[in-house]
N, CA, C, O and the ligand as a Tripos MOL2 file, in Angstrom:
@<TRIPOS>MOLECULE
protein
  233   231    59     0     0
PROTEIN
NO_CHARGES

@<TRIPOS>ATOM
      1 N         186.3580  221.2490  -82.5720 N.3       1 MET1
      2 CA        185.1190  220.7910  -83.2030 C.3       1 MET1
      3 C         185.4560  219.7830  -84.3000 C.2       1 MET1
      4 O         186.1910  220.0830  -85.2400 O.2       1 MET1
      5 N         184.9060  218.5940  -84.1570 N.am      2 ALA2
      6 CA        185.1950  217.5420  -85.1280 C.3       2 ALA2
      7 C         184.2830  217.6630  -86.3410 C.2       2 ALA2
      8 O         183.0800  217.9010  -86.2310 O.2       2 ALA2
      9 N         184.8990  217.4920  -87.4890 N.am      3 LYS3
     10 CA        184.1260  217.5970  -88.7280 C.3       3 LYS3
     11 C         184.2390  216.2900  -89.5120 C.2       3 LYS3
     12 O         185.2610  215.6040  -89.4880 O.2       3 LYS3
     13 N         183.1640  215.9820  -90.1950 N.am      4 ALA4
     14 CA        183.1740  214.8580  -91.1150 C.3       4 ALA4
     15 C         182.5140  215.3180  -92.3990 C.2       4 ALA4
     16 O         181.7590  216.2900  -92.4060 O.2       4 ALA4
     17 N         182.7990  214.6240  -93.4730 N.am      5 VAL5
     18 CA        182.1830  214.9880  -94.7500 C.3       5 VAL5
     19 C         181.0170  214.0500  -95.0360 C.2       5 VAL5
     20 O         181.1500  212.8260  -95.0100 O.2       5 VAL5
     21 N         179.9020  214.6480  -95.3010 N.am      6 ASP6
     22 CA        178.7150  213.9040  -95.7230 C.3       6 ASP6
     23 C         179.0670  213.1760  -97.0310 C.2       6 ASP6
     24 O         179.3460  213.8280  -98.0370 O.2       6 ASP6
     25 N         179.0580  211.8330  -97.0280 N.am      7 PRO7
     26 CA        179.5040  211.0990  -98.2270 C.3       7 PRO7
     27 C         178.5540  211.2430  -99.4110 C.2       7 PRO7
     28 O         178.9090  210.9010 -100.5390 O.2       7 PRO7
     29 N         177.3750  211.7380  -99.1640 N.am      8 VAL8
     30 CA        176.3880  211.8480 -100.2430 C.3       8 VAL8
     31 C         176.5110  213.1840 -100.9820 C.2       8 VAL8
     32 O         176.6010  213.2140 -102.2090 O.2       8 VAL8
     33 N         176.5150  214.2940 -100.2220 N.am      9 CYS9
     34 CA        176.4950  215.6010 -100.8830 C.3       9 CYS9
     35 C         177.8190  216.3440 -100.7590 C.2       9 CYS9
     36 O         178.0340  217.3340 -101.4590 O.2       9 CYS9
     37 N         178.7250  215.8800  -99.8700 N.am     10 GLY10
     38 CA        180.0300  216.5090  -99.7590 C.3      10 GLY10
     39 C         180.0940  217.6600  -98.7660 C.2      10 GLY10
     40 O         181.1430  218.2840  -98.6070 O.2      10 GLY10
     41 N         178.9790  217.9470  -98.0970 N.am     11 MET11
     42 CA        178.9650  219.0260  -97.1070 C.3      11 MET11
     43 C         179.7260  218.6130  -95.8460 C.2      11 MET11
     44 O         179.7970  217.4310  -95.5080 O.2      11 MET11
     45 N         180.2940  219.6090  -95.1580 N.am     12 GLU12
     46 CA        180.9220  219.3140  -93.8770 C.3      12 GLU12
     47 C         179.8590  219.2120  -92.8010 C.2      12 GLU12
     48 O         178.9260  220.0140  -92.7530 O.2      12 GLU12
     49 N         180.0110  218.2090  -91.9310 N.am     13 VAL13
     50 CA        179.0500  217.9950  -90.8620 C.3      13 VAL13
     51 C         179.8040  218.0220  -89.5310 C.2      13 VAL13
     52 O         180.8640  217.4120  -89.3940 O.2      13 VAL13
     53 N         179.2450  218.7310  -88.5630 N.am     14 ASP14
     54 CA        179.8160  218.7690  -87.2220 C.3      14 ASP14
     55 C         179.4310  217.4730  -86.5110 C.2      14 ASP14
     56 O         178.2600  217.2580  -86.1980 O.2      14 ASP14
     57 N         180.4060  216.6160  -86.2580 N.am     15 THR15
     58 CA        180.0980  215.2730  -85.7310 C.3      15 THR15
     59 C         179.5380  215.3140  -84.3160 C.2      15 THR15
     60 O         178.8310  214.3950  -83.9020 O.2      15 THR15
     61 N         179.8460  216.3710  -83.5720 N.am     16 GLU16
     62 CA        179.3320  216.4510  -82.2050 C.3      16 GLU16
     63 C         177.8510  216.8160  -82.1550 C.2      16 GLU16
     64 O         177.1570  216.5220  -81.1820 O.2      16 GLU16
     65 N         177.3890  217.4500  -83.2020 N.am     17 ARG17
     66 CA        175.9890  217.8830  -83.2220 C.3      17 ARG17
     67 C         175.1540  217.1240  -84.2480 C.2      17 ARG17
     68 O         173.9490  217.3460  -84.3670 O.2      17 ARG17
     69 N         175.8000  216.2350  -84.9800 N.am     18 ALA18
     70 CA        175.0890  215.5250  -86.0490 C.3      18 ALA18
     71 C         173.9940  214.6280  -85.4810 C.2      18 ALA18
     72 O         174.2190  213.8880  -84.5230 O.2      18 ALA18
     73 N         172.8330  214.7000  -86.0680 N.am     19 VAL19
     74 CA        171.7500  213.8180  -85.6440 C.3      19 VAL19
     75 C         171.5290  212.7070  -86.6710 C.2      19 VAL19
     76 O         170.8990  211.6890  -86.3840 O.2      19 VAL19
     77 N         172.0630  212.9280  -87.8700 N.am     20 HIS20
     78 CA        171.8780  211.9340  -88.9130 C.3      20 HIS20
     79 C         173.1800  211.1830  -89.1230 C.2      20 HIS20
     80 O         174.1310  211.7140  -89.6970 O.2      20 HIS20
     81 N         173.2140  209.9540  -88.6560 N.am     21 LYS21
     82 CA        174.4060  209.1470  -88.8920 C.3      21 LYS21
     83 C         174.0250  207.7160  -89.1590 C.2      21 LYS21
     84 O         172.9340  207.2650  -88.8130 O.2      21 LYS21
     85 N         174.9530  207.0040  -89.7880 N.am     22 ALA22
     86 CA        174.7080  205.6090  -90.1240 C.3      22 ALA22
     87 C         176.0170  204.8530  -89.9740 C.2      22 ALA22
     88 O         177.0920  205.4000  -90.2180 O.2      22 ALA22
     89 N         175.9200  203.6010  -89.5730 N.am     23 VAL23
     90 CA        177.1040  202.7570  -89.4910 C.3      23 VAL23
     91 C         177.0670  201.7860  -90.6630 C.2      23 VAL23
     92 O         176.0830  201.0850  -90.8960 O.2      23 VAL23
     93 N         178.1730  201.7740  -91.3850 N.am     24 TYR24
     94 CA        178.2620  200.8680  -92.5240 C.3      24 TYR24
     95 C         179.6140  200.1910  -92.4890 C.2      24 TYR24
     96 O         180.6500  200.8570  -92.5030 O.2      24 TYR24
     97 N         179.6090  198.8550  -92.4430 N.am     25 LYS25
     98 CA        180.8510  198.0760  -92.3590 C.3      25 LYS25
     99 C         181.7680  198.5770  -91.2410 C.2      25 LYS25
    100 O         182.9830  198.6810  -91.4130 O.2      25 LYS25
    101 N         181.1630  198.8820  -90.0980 N.am     26 GLY26
    102 CA        181.9410  199.2450  -88.9200 C.3      26 GLY26
    103 C         182.4210  200.6840  -88.8750 C.2      26 GLY26
    104 O         183.1070  201.0730  -87.9300 O.2      26 GLY26
    105 N         182.0770  201.4780  -89.8720 N.am     27 LYS27
    106 CA        182.5000  202.8760  -89.8950 C.3      27 LYS27
    107 C         181.2630  203.7570  -89.7570 C.2      27 LYS27
    108 O         180.1940  203.4360  -90.2760 O.2      27 LYS27
    109 N         181.4290  204.8920  -89.0370 N.am     28 VAL28
    110 CA        180.3050  205.8030  -88.8570 C.3      28 VAL28
    111 C         180.3560  206.9020  -89.9120 C.2      28 VAL28
    112 O         181.4010  207.5110  -90.1400 O.2      28 VAL28
    113 N         179.2280  207.1430  -90.5420 N.am     29 TYR29
    114 CA        179.1040  208.2090  -91.5360 C.3      29 TYR29
    115 C         178.0920  209.2300  -91.0410 C.2      29 TYR29
    116 O         177.0790  208.8870  -90.4310 O.2      29 TYR29
    117 N         178.3900  210.4910  -91.3180 N.am     30 TYR30
    118 CA        177.5260  211.5790  -90.8670 C.3      30 TYR30
    119 C         176.8990  212.2720  -92.0570 C.2      30 TYR30
    120 O         177.5070  212.4000  -93.1190 O.2      30 TYR30
    121 N         175.6650  212.7190  -91.8580 N.am     31 PHE31
    122 CA        174.9080  213.3320  -92.9570 C.3      31 PHE31
    123 C         174.3180  214.6620  -92.5240 C.2      31 PHE31
    124 O         174.0420  214.8840  -91.3450 O.2      31 PHE31
    125 N         174.1290  215.5500  -93.5050 N.am     32 CYS32
    126 CA        173.5720  216.8670  -93.2100 C.3      32 CYS32
    127 C         172.0600  216.7770  -93.0070 C.2      32 CYS32
    128 O         171.4620  217.6610  -92.3930 O.2      32 CYS32
    129 N         171.4490  215.7200  -93.5160 N.am     33 SER33
    130 CA        169.9950  215.6140  -93.4430 C.3      33 SER33
    131 C         169.5740  214.1490  -93.5210 C.2      33 SER33
    132 O         170.3490  213.2780  -93.9150 O.2      33 SER33
    133 N         168.3200  213.9050  -93.1350 N.am     34 SER34
    134 CA        167.8070  212.5420  -93.2180 C.3      34 SER34
    135 C         167.7120  212.1040  -94.6770 C.2      34 SER34
    136 O         167.7530  210.9160  -94.9980 O.2      34 SER34
    137 N         167.5840  213.0930  -95.5390 N.am     35 HIS35
    138 CA        167.4870  212.8010  -96.9670 C.3      35 HIS35
    139 C         168.7910  212.1740  -97.4840 C.2      35 HIS35
    140 O         168.7660  211.1740  -98.2020 O.2      35 HIS35
    141 N         169.9190  212.7700  -97.1110 N.am     36 CYS36
    142 CA        171.2210  212.2240  -97.5030 C.3      36 CYS36
    143 C         171.4380  210.8550  -96.8680 C.2      36 CYS36
    144 O         171.9870  209.9480  -97.4950 O.2      36 CYS36
    145 N         171.0030  210.7170  -95.6250 N.am     37 LYS37
    146 CA        171.1750  209.4410  -94.9340 C.3      37 LYS37
    147 C         170.4230  208.3320  -95.6700 C.2      37 LYS37
    148 O         170.9440  207.2360  -95.8760 O.2      37 LYS37
    149 N         169.2030  208.6400  -96.0550 N.am     38 ARG38
    150 CA        168.4070  207.6240  -96.7730 C.3      38 ARG38
    151 C         169.0350  207.2690  -98.1160 C.2      38 ARG38
    152 O         169.0390  206.1060  -98.5190 O.2      38 ARG38
    153 N         169.5620  208.2730  -98.8010 N.am     39 ALA39
    154 CA        170.1970  208.0210 -100.0930 C.3      39 ALA39
    155 C         171.4120  207.1080  -99.9120 C.2      39 ALA39
    156 O         171.6500  206.2080 -100.7170 O.2      39 ALA39
    157 N         172.1710  207.3520  -98.8500 N.am     40 PHE40
    158 CA        173.3420  206.5250  -98.5650 C.3      40 PHE40
    159 C         172.9360  205.0960  -98.2440 C.2      40 PHE40
    160 O         173.5250  204.1450  -98.7580 O.2      40 PHE40
    161 N         171.9390  204.9480  -97.4030 N.am     41 GLU41
    162 CA        171.5120  203.6080  -96.9920 C.3      41 GLU41
    163 C         170.9360  202.8140  -98.1640 C.2      41 GLU41
    164 O         170.9790  201.5840  -98.1710 O.2      41 GLU41
    165 N         170.4080  203.5140  -99.1330 N.am     42 ARG42
    166 CA        169.8470  202.8600 -100.3060 C.3      42 ARG42
    167 C         170.9660  202.2390 -101.1550 C.2      42 ARG42
    168 O         170.8000  201.1630 -101.7290 O.2      42 ARG42
    169 N         172.1030  202.9350 -101.2210 N.am     43 ASP43
    170 CA        173.1860  202.4570 -102.0810 C.3      43 ASP43
    171 C         174.5520  202.9440 -101.5790 C.2      43 ASP43
    172 O         175.1980  203.7670 -102.2270 O.2      43 ASP43
    173 N         174.9850  202.4310 -100.4200 N.am     44 PRO44
    174 CA        176.2270  202.9280  -99.8000 C.3      44 PRO44
    175 C         177.4480  202.8020 -100.7050 C.2      44 PRO44
    176 O         178.2880  203.7010 -100.7490 O.2      44 PRO44
    177 N         177.5450  201.6990 -101.4190 N.am     45 GLU45
    178 CA        178.7400  201.4530 -102.2390 C.3      45 GLU45
    179 C         178.9210  202.5100 -103.3200 C.2      45 GLU45
    180 O         180.0460  202.8640 -103.6730 O.2      45 GLU45
    181 N         177.8160  203.0050 -103.8380 N.am     46 LYS46
    182 CA        177.8740  204.0300 -104.8770 C.3      46 LYS46
    183 C         178.6330  205.2600 -104.3700 C.2      46 LYS46
    184 O         179.5090  205.7920 -105.0530 O.2      46 LYS46
    185 N         178.2760  205.7000 -103.1570 N.am     47 TYR47
    186 CA        178.8940  206.9200 -102.6330 C.3      47 TYR47
    187 C         180.3190  206.6710 -102.1530 C.2      47 TYR47
    188 O         181.1660  207.5620 -102.2250 O.2      47 TYR47
    189 N         180.5850  205.4600 -101.6630 N.am     48 LEU48
    190 CA        181.9380  205.1600 -101.2040 C.3      48 LEU48
    191 C         182.8830  204.9880 -102.3830 C.2      48 LEU48
    192 O         184.0710  205.2910 -102.2730 O.2      48 LEU48
    193 N         182.3810  204.5160 -103.4840 N.am     49 LYS49
    194 CA        183.2340  204.3260 -104.6740 C.3      49 LYS49
    195 C         183.4040  205.6140 -105.4470 C.2      49 LYS49
    196 O         184.5160  205.9680 -105.8380 O.2      49 LYS49
    197 N         182.3020  206.3210 -105.6690 N.am     50 LEU50
    198 CA        182.3430  207.4830 -106.5570 C.3      50 LEU50
    199 C         182.5860  208.7920 -105.8250 C.2      50 LEU50
    200 O         182.9580  209.7870 -106.4480 O.2      50 LEU50
    201 N         182.3820  208.8080 -104.5020 N.am     51 GLY51
    202 CA        182.5140  210.0510 -103.7650 C.3      51 GLY51
    203 C         181.2070  210.8190 -103.8100 C.2      51 GLY51
    204 O         180.2380  210.3810 -104.4320 O.2      51 GLY51
    205 N         181.1850  211.9800 -103.1390 N.am     52 PRO52
    206 CA        179.9560  212.7710 -103.0620 C.3      52 PRO52
    207 C         179.4140  213.1170 -104.4450 C.2      52 PRO52
    208 O         180.1640  213.4650 -105.3570 O.2      52 PRO52
    209 N         178.0940  213.0130 -104.5780 N.am     53 GLN53
    210 CA        177.4380  213.2230 -105.8740 C.3      53 GLN53
    211 C         176.5960  214.4940 -105.8760 C.2      53 GLN53
    212 O         175.8690  214.7540 -106.8350 O.2      53 GLN53
    213 N         176.6870  215.2830 -104.8180 N.am     54 GLY54
    214 CA        175.8140  216.4410 -104.7140 C.3      54 GLY54
    215 C         174.5120  216.0200 -104.0740 C.2      54 GLY54
    216 O         174.2670  214.8400 -103.8200 O.2      54 GLY54
    217 N         173.6760  217.0250 -103.8180 N.am     55 MET55
    218 CA        172.3890  216.7410 -103.1870 C.3      55 MET55
    219 C         171.5810  215.7540 -104.0070 C.2      55 MET55
    220 O         171.3760  215.9630 -105.2030 O.2      55 MET55
    221 N         171.1150  214.6730 -103.3760 N.am     56 PRO56
    222 CA        170.3130  213.7200 -104.1240 C.3      56 PRO56
    223 C         168.9870  214.3300 -104.5590 C.2      56 PRO56
    224 O         168.4260  215.1860 -103.8750 O.2      56 PRO56
    225 N         168.5100  213.8870 -105.6800 N.am     57 ALA57
    226 CA        167.2270  214.3930 -106.1880 C.3      57 ALA57
    227 C         166.0910  213.8830 -105.3320 C.2      57 ALA57
    228 O         166.1180  212.7480 -104.8570 O.2      57 ALA57
    229 N         165.1030  214.7160 -105.1390 N.am     58 LEU58
    230 CA        163.9210  214.2740 -104.3980 C.3      58 LEU58
    231 C         163.1400  213.3400 -105.3110 C.2      58 LEU58
    232 O         162.0910  212.8280 -104.9180 O.2      58 LEU58
    233 ZN        174.0800  215.9190  -97.2920 Zn       59 ZN59
@<TRIPOS>BOND
     1     1     2 1
     2     2     3 1
     3     3     4 2
     4     3     5 am
     5     5     6 1
     6     6     7 1
     7     7     8 2
     8     7     9 am
     9     9    10 1
    10    10    11 1
    11    11    12 2
    12    11    13 am
    13    13    14 1
    14    14    15 1
    15    15    16 2
    16    15    17 am
    17    17    18 1
    18    18    19 1
    19    19    20 2
    20    19    21 am
    21    21    22 1
    22    22    23 1
    23    23    24 2
    24    23    25 am
    25    25    26 1
    26    26    27 1
    27    27    28 2
    28    27    29 am
    29    29    30 1
    30    30    31 1
    31    31    32 2
    32    31    33 am
    33    33    34 1
    34    34    35 1
    35    35    36 2
    36    35    37 am
    37    37    38 1
    38    38    39 1
    39    39    40 2
    40    39    41 am
    41    41    42 1
    42    42    43 1
    43    43    44 2
    44    43    45 am
    45    45    46 1
    46    46    47 1
    47    47    48 2
    48    47    49 am
    49    49    50 1
    50    50    51 1
    51    51    52 2
    52    51    53 am
    53    53    54 1
    54    54    55 1
    55    55    56 2
    56    55    57 am
    57    57    58 1
    58    58    59 1
    59    59    60 2
    60    59    61 am
    61    61    62 1
    62    62    63 1
    63    63    64 2
    64    63    65 am
    65    65    66 1
    66    66    67 1
    67    67    68 2
    68    67    69 am
    69    69    70 1
    70    70    71 1
    71    71    72 2
    72    71    73 am
    73    73    74 1
    74    74    75 1
    75    75    76 2
    76    75    77 am
    77    77    78 1
    78    78    79 1
    79    79    80 2
    80    79    81 am
    81    81    82 1
    82    82    83 1
    83    83    84 2
    84    83    85 am
    85    85    86 1
    86    86    87 1
    87    87    88 2
    88    87    89 am
    89    89    90 1
    90    90    91 1
    91    91    92 2
    92    91    93 am
    93    93    94 1
    94    94    95 1
    95    95    96 2
    96    95    97 am
    97    97    98 1
    98    98    99 1
    99    99   100 2
   100    99   101 am
   101   101   102 1
   102   102   103 1
   103   103   104 2
   104   103   105 am
   105   105   106 1
   106   106   107 1
   107   107   108 2
   108   107   109 am
   109   109   110 1
   110   110   111 1
   111   111   112 2
   112   111   113 am
   113   113   114 1
   114   114   115 1
   115   115   116 2
   116   115   117 am
   117   117   118 1
   118   118   119 1
   119   119   120 2
   120   119   121 am
   121   121   122 1
   122   122   123 1
   123   123   124 2
   124   123   125 am
   125   125   126 1
   126   126   127 1
   127   127   128 2
   128   127   129 am
   129   129   130 1
   130   130   131 1
   131   131   132 2
   132   131   133 am
   133   133   134 1
   134   134   135 1
   135   135   136 2
   136   135   137 am
   137   137   138 1
   138   138   139 1
   139   139   140 2
   140   139   141 am
   141   141   142 1
   142   142   143 1
   143   143   144 2
   144   143   145 am
   145   145   146 1
   146   146   147 1
   147   147   148 2
   148   147   149 am
   149   149   150 1
   150   150   151 1
   151   151   152 2
   152   151   153 am
   153   153   154 1
   154   154   155 1
   155   155   156 2
   156   155   157 am
   157   157   158 1
   158   158   159 1
   159   159   160 2
   160   159   161 am
   161   161   162 1
   162   162   163 1
   163   163   164 2
   164   163   165 am
   165   165   166 1
   166   166   167 1
   167   167   168 2
   168   167   169 am
   169   169   170 1
   170   170   171 1
   171   171   172 2
   172   171   173 am
   173   173   174 1
   174   174   175 1
   175   175   176 2
   176   175   177 am
   177   177   178 1
   178   178   179 1
   179   179   180 2
   180   179   181 am
   181   181   182 1
   182   182   183 1
   183   183   184 2
   184   183   185 am
   185   185   186 1
   186   186   187 1
   187   187   188 2
   188   187   189 am
   189   189   190 1
   190   190   191 1
   191   191   192 2
   192   191   193 am
   193   193   194 1
   194   194   195 1
   195   195   196 2
   196   195   197 am
   197   197   198 1
   198   198   199 1
   199   199   200 2
   200   199   201 am
   201   201   202 1
   202   202   203 1
   203   203   204 2
   204   203   205 am
   205   205   206 1
   206   206   207 1
   207   207   208 2
   208   207   209 am
   209   209   210 1
   210   210   211 1
   211   211   212 2
   212   211   213 am
   213   213   214 1
   214   214   215 1
   215   215   216 2
   216   215   217 am
   217   217   218 1
   218   218   219 1
   219   219   220 2
   220   219   221 am
   221   221   222 1
   222   222   223 1
   223   223   224 2
   224   223   225 am
   225   225   226 1
   226   226   227 1
   227   227   228 2
   228   227   229 am
   229   229   230 1
   230   230   231 1
   231   231   232 2
@<TRIPOS>SUBSTRUCTURE
     1 MET1         2 RESIDUE 1 A MET
     2 ALA2         6 RESIDUE 1 A ALA
     3 LYS3        10 RESIDUE 1 A LYS
     4 ALA4        14 RESIDUE 1 A ALA
     5 VAL5        18 RESIDUE 1 A VAL
     6 ASP6        22 RESIDUE 1 A ASP
     7 PRO7        26 RESIDUE 1 A PRO
     8 VAL8        30 RESIDUE 1 A VAL
     9 CYS9        34 RESIDUE 1 A CYS
    10 GLY10       38 RESIDUE 1 A GLY
    11 MET11       42 RESIDUE 1 A MET
    12 GLU12       46 RESIDUE 1 A GLU
    13 VAL13       50 RESIDUE 1 A VAL
    14 ASP14       54 RESIDUE 1 A ASP
    15 THR15       58 RESIDUE 1 A THR
    16 GLU16       62 RESIDUE 1 A GLU
    17 ARG17       66 RESIDUE 1 A ARG
    18 ALA18       70 RESIDUE 1 A ALA
    19 VAL19       74 RESIDUE 1 A VAL
    20 HIS20       78 RESIDUE 1 A HIS
    21 LYS21       82 RESIDUE 1 A LYS
    22 ALA22       86 RESIDUE 1 A ALA
    23 VAL23       90 RESIDUE 1 A VAL
    24 TYR24       94 RESIDUE 1 A TYR
    25 LYS25       98 RESIDUE 1 A LYS
    26 GLY26      102 RESIDUE 1 A GLY
    27 LYS27      106 RESIDUE 1 A LYS
    28 VAL28      110 RESIDUE 1 A VAL
    29 TYR29      114 RESIDUE 1 A TYR
    30 TYR30      118 RESIDUE 1 A TYR
    31 PHE31      122 RESIDUE 1 A PHE
    32 CYS32      126 RESIDUE 1 A CYS
    33 SER33      130 RESIDUE 1 A SER
    34 SER34      134 RESIDUE 1 A SER
    35 HIS35      138 RESIDUE 1 A HIS
    36 CYS36      142 RESIDUE 1 A CYS
    37 LYS37      146 RESIDUE 1 A LYS
    38 ARG38      150 RESIDUE 1 A ARG
    39 ALA39      154 RESIDUE 1 A ALA
    40 PHE40      158 RESIDUE 1 A PHE
    41 GLU41      162 RESIDUE 1 A GLU
    42 ARG42      166 RESIDUE 1 A ARG
    43 ASP43      170 RESIDUE 1 A ASP
    44 PRO44      174 RESIDUE 1 A PRO
    45 GLU45      178 RESIDUE 1 A GLU
    46 LYS46      182 RESIDUE 1 A LYS
    47 TYR47      186 RESIDUE 1 A TYR
    48 LEU48      190 RESIDUE 1 A LEU
    49 LYS49      194 RESIDUE 1 A LYS
    50 LEU50      198 RESIDUE 1 A LEU
    51 GLY51      202 RESIDUE 1 A GLY
    52 PRO52      206 RESIDUE 1 A PRO
    53 GLN53      210 RESIDUE 1 A GLN
    54 GLY54      214 RESIDUE 1 A GLY
    55 MET55      218 RESIDUE 1 A MET
    56 PRO56      222 RESIDUE 1 A PRO
    57 ALA57      226 RESIDUE 1 A ALA
    58 LEU58      230 RESIDUE 1 A LEU
    59 ZN59       233 GROUP 0 **** ****
């Protein structure tokens, strides 16, 4: 079972079952929820530079 880390909240995501993913600069990122995906798409560089920030605020 392949795992990836959600770059937004730091949770482990099963890449085979993930429904929330995004491609950024040729790399695929997986998210635990559409909420994390939207937060990443809003400001990808923030999460790639600083690392997971925990669950984004609603
Ligand atoms: Zn998440």
